C-alpha positions as CSV (number, residue, x, y, z in Angstrom):
1,M,60.7,101.3,68.9
2,N,63.8,101.0,66.8
3,V,65.5,104.0,68.3
4,E,65.5,102.6,71.8
5,K,66.6,99.2,70.4
6,A,69.5,100.9,68.5
7,Q,70.6,102.6,71.6
8,E,70.6,99.3,73.5
9,L,72.6,97.7,70.7
10,R,75.2,100.5,70.8
11,R,75.7,100.0,74.6
12,N,75.9,96.2,74.2
13,Q,77.9,95.7,71.0
14,T,79.5,92.4,70.3
15,P,83.3,92.1,70.4
16,A,83.4,91.8,66.6
17,E,81.3,94.9,66.2
18,A,83.6,96.8,68.6
19,L,86.6,95.8,66.4
20,V,84.9,97.0,63.2
21,W,83.7,100.2,64.9
22,S,87.2,101.0,66.1
23,A,88.3,100.9,62.4
24,L,85.4,103.0,61.1
25,R,84.8,105.7,63.7
26,R,85.9,109.3,63.3
27,G,86.3,109.2,59.6
28,Q,89.4,106.9,59.7
29,L,88.6,105.5,56.2
30,D,89.4,108.5,54.0
31,G,87.0,110.7,55.9
32,H,83.9,108.6,55.4
33,H,81.5,109.0,58.2
34,F,79.9,105.9,59.6
35,R,77.0,105.4,62.0
36,R,76.5,102.3,64.1
37,Q,73.3,100.6,65.0
38,F,71.4,103.0,62.7
39,P,67.6,102.5,62.6
40,K,66.2,102.8,59.1
41,G,62.8,101.6,58.1
42,A,62.0,98.2,59.6
43,Y,65.6,97.4,60.4
44,I,68.7,98.5,62.3
45,F,71.9,98.6,60.3
46,D,75.0,97.4,62.1
47,F,77.0,100.2,60.4
48,V,76.1,102.6,57.6
49,C,77.9,105.3,55.6
50,L,74.9,107.3,54.4
51,A,76.8,109.3,51.8
52,A,78.2,106.2,50.2
53,K,74.9,104.3,50.7
54,L,76.9,101.4,52.1
55,V,75.6,99.1,54.9
56,I,78.0,96.8,56.7
57,E,76.5,93.8,58.6
58,I,78.3,91.6,61.0
59,D,76.8,88.1,61.2
60,G,77.1,86.3,64.4
61,S,77.2,82.5,65.0
62,S,73.4,82.3,64.6
63,H,73.6,83.4,61.0
64,D,73.3,79.9,59.7
65,Q,69.8,79.8,61.3
66,T,68.8,83.2,59.9
67,V,69.9,83.0,56.3
68,A,66.4,83.4,54.9
69,Y,65.7,86.3,57.2
70,D,69.0,87.9,56.3
71,D,68.3,87.5,52.5
72,V,64.9,89.3,52.9
73,R,66.6,92.0,55.0
74,T,69.4,92.4,52.4
75,R,66.9,92.8,49.6
76,Y,64.9,95.4,51.6
77,I,68.1,97.4,52.2
78,E,69.1,97.2,48.6
79,D,65.6,98.2,47.5
80,M,66.3,101.4,49.5
81,G,69.3,102.1,47.3
82,F,72.0,100.8,49.6
83,R,74.8,98.3,48.9
84,V,75.2,95.7,51.6
85,I,78.4,93.9,52.6
86,R,78.4,91.1,55.2
87,F,81.2,89.7,57.4
88,S,81.1,87.0,59.9
89,N,82.3,87.4,63.5
90,E,85.1,85.0,62.5
91,D,86.1,87.1,59.5
92,V,86.4,90.1,61.8
93,R,88.3,88.3,64.6
94,E,90.8,86.5,62.3
95,N,91.3,89.1,59.5
96,L,90.2,92.6,60.6
97,E,92.8,94.1,58.2
98,G,91.2,92.2,55.3
99,V,87.7,93.3,56.4
100,V,88.7,96.9,56.5
101,E,90.5,96.6,53.1
102,T,87.3,95.2,51.6
103,I,85.2,98.1,53.1
104,Q,87.7,100.6,51.7
105,L,87.4,99.0,48.3
106,M,83.7,99.3,48.4
107,L,84.0,102.9,49.4
108,D,86.5,103.6,46.6
109,G,84.1,102.2,44.1
110,N,81.5,104.7,45.2
111,T,81.0,107.6,42.8
112,G,78.9,109.7,45.2
113,Q,80.0,112.2,47.8
114,R,81.8,111.4,51.0
């Protein structure tokens, strides 16, 4: 079941996910509330701001082998009305500030509630 898998993923987050979570948690981005490893439908989102309908995915080193799967997953998430933004582990490690700035820009472009 996705709930148990999400709990396991929260306990065993990757170093890149831990860095992003440290920037998103507790409403640090203008009060936007994010959840991590959030089960929704057939998938588990790495991070989601439900009010802004924004999903953030962190792609590991195996992403090159899962491009087709990730494309299907992204379309599924977008069909549910969410915007999806993806970052690689390398992006997070080498430019966390830029990653957070990009997320903030996506949030600022949101016209819904926080």
